[in-house]
C-alpha positions in Angstrom: 0.1 0.1 0.0 1.5 3.1 -1.1 1.9 6.3 1.3 -0.8 8.7 1.3 0.0 11.9 -0.6 0.5 14.9 1.8 -2.5 16.5 2.9 -2.6 20.4 2.5 -3.2 22.2 5.9 -6.8 23.1 6.6 -7.8 26.5 5.7 -8.7 26.8 9.6 -5.2 27.0 10.5 -4.5 30.2 8.6 -7.9 31.5 10.0 -6.6 30.8 13.6 -3.6 32.5 12.8 -5.3 35.8 11.5 -7.8 35.5 14.5 -4.8 35.5 16.9 -3.2 38.4 15.2 -6.4 40.5 15.1 -7.1 39.8 18.6 -3.4 41.4 19.5 -4.4 44.5 17.6 -1.5 43.6 15.0 -1.3 45.8 11.5 -2.6 44.5 8.5 1.1 44.3 7.3 2.0 42.2 10.0 -0.9 39.7 9.1 -0.1 39.6 5.6 3.7 39.0 6.3 2.9 36.2 9.2 0.5 34.2 6.8 2.7 34.7 3.7 5.8 33.1 5.8 3.5 30.5 7.5 2.5 29.3 4.0 6.1 29.4 2.6 7.1 27.1 5.6 4.2 24.6 5.0 5.1 24.3 1.1 8.9 24.0 1.9 7.8 20.8 3.7 5.5 19.3 1.2 2.5 20.8 2.9 2.7 18.9 6.0 0.6 20.2 8.8 3.0 22.3 11.4 1.5 20.7 14.2 3.1 17.5 13.0 6.6 19.3 12.6 8.8 21.2 15.2 12.2 22.4 15.9 14.1 20.5 13.3 11.8 21.6 10.4 11.9 25.1 11.4 15.6 25.3 11.6 15.9 23.6 8.3 13.6 26.3 6.8 15.3 29.1 8.4 18.8 27.9 7.7 17.8 27.5 4.0 16.7 31.1 3.8 20.2 32.3 5.2 22.3 29.8 3.0 20.4 28.9 -0.1 18.4 32.0 -0.9 20.7 34.5 0.9 18.1 36.7 2.4 18.9 39.5 4.7 19.0 39.3 8.3 15.7 41.4 8.6 14.0 39.2 6.1 15.2 35.9 8.1 14.2 37.4 11.4 10.5 38.2 10.0 10.2 34.6 9.1 11.5 33.8 12.5 8.8 35.9 14.2 6.1 34.4 12.0 7.0 30.9 13.1 7.5 31.6 16.5 4.0 33.2 16.6 2.6 30.2 14.9 3.9 27.5 17.5 3.8 29.7 20.4 0.5 31.4 20.1 -1.7 29.6 17.8 -0.3 25.9 18.4 0.5 26.4 22.0 4.1 24.9 21.7 7.5 26.2 22.8 10.3 25.3 20.3 13.5 24.4 22.1 16.9 24.5 20.3 16.5 27.2 17.6 19.7 29.0 18.9 21.5 26.2 16.4 19.9 27.9 13.5 22.0 29.4 10.8 21.4 33.2 10.9 21.7 35.6 8.3 24.4 38.4 9.5 23.2 41.8 9.4 26.2 43.8 7.9 27.1 47.1 9.8 26.2 50.1 7.7 26.7 53.9 8.0 23.2 55.6 7.2 23.1 57.6 3.9 22.8 61.2 4.7 21.9 64.1 2.6 23.6 67.4 2.6 21.5 70.5 3.4 21.5 71.3 -0.1 20.8 68.2 -1.3 17.6 68.0 1.3 16.5 71.3 -0.3 17.0 69.9 -4.0 14.9 66.9 -3.8 11.7 67.9 -2.1 11.9 71.0 -4.3 11.1 68.5 -7.1 8.1 67.2 -5.4 4.5 68.7 -5.3 1.3 68.8 -3.4 1.2 65.9 -0.3 4.3 64.3 -1.4 6.4 67.4 -1.0 4.6 68.3 2.4 5.3 64.8 3.6 9.0 64.9 2.5 9.3 68.1 4.5 7.6 66.8 7.6 9.9 63.4 7.6 12.9 65.6 7.4 11.6 68.3 9.6 10.4 66.0 12.6 12.4 62.9 12.0 9.5 60.8 11.1 9.7 57.3 9.5 7.6 57.2 6.3 4.9 55.1 7.7 4.8 57.1 11.1 4.0 60.2 8.7 1.6 58.5 6.6 -0.3 57.5 10.1 -0.6 60.7 11.6 -4.2 61.7 12.6 -5.5 65.2 13.1 -5.4 65.0 16.8 -1.7 64.4 16.8 -0.9 67.7 15.4 -0.3 70.4 18.3 0.0 73.8 16.7 0.0 75.4 20.0 3.0 73.7 21.7 4.5 73.1 18.2 4.6 69.1 18.6 3.8 66.0 17.0 2.6 62.9 18.9 3.7 59.6 17.1 1.6 56.8 18.0 2.3 53.4 18.0 5.8 53.9 16.2 8.4 51.2 15.7 8.5 49.0 18.6 4.8 50.0 19.1 5.8 53.0 21.2 4.4 56.5 21.6 6.8 59.7 21.5 6.4 63.2 21.1 8.7 65.2 18.3 8.8 68.7 17.1 6.5 70.4 14.5 8.7 72.6 12.4 7.7 76.1 12.5 8.2 76.5 8.7 5.4 73.7 8.4 2.8 75.3 10.5 1.1 77.3 7.8 1.4 74.6 4.9 -0.1 72.1 7.2 -2.9 74.3 8.2 -3.8 75.0 4.7 -3.4 71.3 3.8 -5.8 70.3 7.0 -8.5 72.9 5.7 -8.6 70.9 2.4 -8.8 67.7 4.3 -11.6 69.0 6.5 -13.6 70.1 3.3 -13.1 66.7 1.9 -14.2 65.1 5.2 -17.4 67.2 5.4 -18.3 66.2 1.7 -17.6 62.5 2.6 -20.0 62.6 5.7 -22.6 64.1 3.6 -22.1 61.1 1.0 -22.6 58.7 3.8 -19.0 57.9 4.4 -16.3 59.6 6.5 -15.3 57.2 9.0 -11.6 55.8 9.6 -10.4 52.6 11.4 -9.6 53.0 15.0 -6.5 51.2 16.9 -7.3 49.0 19.8 -11.0 48.3 19.4 -11.8 51.8 20.4 -14.6 51.9 17.9 -16.5 49.5 20.4 -15.9 51.9 23.3 -16.4 55.0 21.4 -19.0 54.2 18.7 -18.9 57.8 16.9 -15.3 58.3 17.2 -14.5 57.2 13.7 -16.6 59.7 12.3 -14.8 62.7 14.3 -12.6 65.2 12.9 -9.8 64.4 15.4 -9.3 60.8 14.5 -9.2 61.6 10.6 -5.8 60.8 8.9 -3.7 63.9 8.1 -2.7 62.5 4.8 -5.9 60.6 3.5 -6.0 58.6 0.4 -7.6 59.9 -2.7 -9.8 56.8 -3.1 -12.1 55.0 -1.0 -11.9 51.4 0.0 -14.1 48.9 1.7 -13.1 48.0 5.4 -12.5 44.2 5.6 -14.0 44.1 8.9 -16.9 46.5 9.3 -17.7 46.8 5.5 -17.9 50.5 5.6 -16.8 52.7 2.8 -13.8 54.5 4.1 -10.4 56.4 3.0 -7.4 55.0 4.3 -4.3 57.0 4.8 -2.4 57.8 1.7 -0.3 54.4 0.9 3.6 54.7 1.3 4.2 53.6 -2.1 2.8 56.7 -3.6 5.6 58.8 -1.8 8.1 56.5 -2.5 7.7 56.6 -6.2 7.2 60.3 -6.1 10.5 60.6 -4.0 12.4 58.3 -6.3 11.4 60.4 -9.4 12.4 63.6 -7.3 15.9 62.0 -6.5 16.4 61.3 -10.4 15.2 64.8 -11.4 17.5 66.6 -8.6 20.9 65.0 -10.0 21.6 64.0 -6.5 23.8 61.0 -7.1 23.3 59.2 -3.9 20.7 56.4 -3.7 18.7 58.2 -1.6 15.1 56.9 -0.1 12.6 58.6 2.1 14.2 57.0 5.3 17.5 59.2 4.4 15.4 62.2 5.4 15.0 60.9 8.8 18.8 59.9 8.9 19.5 63.6 7.7 17.5 65.0 10.4 19.6 63.0 13.1 22.8 64.1 11.5 22.1 67.7 10.9 21.0 68.2 14.7 24.2 66.7 15.8 26.0 69.1 13.7 24.2 72.0 15.2 25.4 70.9 18.7 22.3 69.1 19.9 23.0 66.5 22.6 22.8 62.8 21.7 20.1 62.2 24.5 17.6 64.8 23.1 18.1 63.3 19.6 17.4 59.9 21.0 14.1 60.9 22.5 13.2 62.8 19.2 14.1 59.6 17.3 12.4 57.0 19.5 15.2 54.9 20.0 15.2 52.6 23.1 18.9 52.4 23.2 21.2 55.3 22.8 23.6 53.1 20.9 21.4 53.1 18.0 21.2 56.9 17.8 25.3 56.7 18.0 25.6 55.6 14.7 25.0 59.3 13.4 28.1 60.1 15.1 30.0 58.2 12.8 29.1 60.3 9.8 30.0 63.6 11.3 33.3 65.3 10.3 34.3 66.1 13.8 34.6 64.5 17.5 36.4 61.3 18.0 36.5 60.3 14.2 36.6 63.8 12.7 40.4 63.8 12.4 42.1 65.8 9.7 43.9 64.0 6.9 47.8 64.5 7.2 47.5 65.7 3.5 45.3 68.5 4.8 47.8 69.1 7.6 51.1 69.0 5.6 51.9 72.0 3.7 
């Protein structure tokens, strides 16, 4: 009697994964990544059910990513987190011995920093919302997704502060609202408010709320303070509520516009939106602000993470003068 063909996992397993992720208020991005890696793991092992596998199979899969596919350290860590979530949270099992897994190494990198003139040149090639967002990423040290997820209530024009909610590591922090952007932001929000009123009149106008706040405050999703500062141009149908809503502007819209602006500006560096955050930190250090203050503005848990910006300064311990410049 021949061995039975491998049985693909029940769709209920992935539904359990999705339910566990949503119960913990993880983002749709995290849900998509976790489900994707779990599917890859299952197909890697011939569609065996994960409950019939364990440490050996997980190690084989993760090691293959590092040695055969040569993925980056961050990509392998993402796969590791997804499988750890699957076994620990969904299947209720702890996997021992994963320390023997071959890990992709994260090479030390110095951040790409733009000069002040380059910072002026690139956003100068942008228009509209993309230009305002790029200016805000540089002026406040925001990550792209942090900028896209800003809500109206997070902008404090009296104290010139921006509250970043649920940033990297699910932490909140306060950073500065650049004075030069106050009036452009007010004008932008006036346009967004008119659009919001039109949406309300058309039977829409609600947004998704974090941490199940819509159950505690049923009308909050329609309130002005919870609206996105940078809403999308089109509506979408929310997967849970079924409501027609605007999501925040998708980050790929800004990334594409920024890449085109870099090419048009003539800047030779392979700059990205994140280069604006690197430049924010480096330029503050150059202006004499202390490393602890910059650490708080960036939202780094460890000052060692912030210290990387000292490596790109042309002064201090590594800011030595070349002997070619000293000798006459």
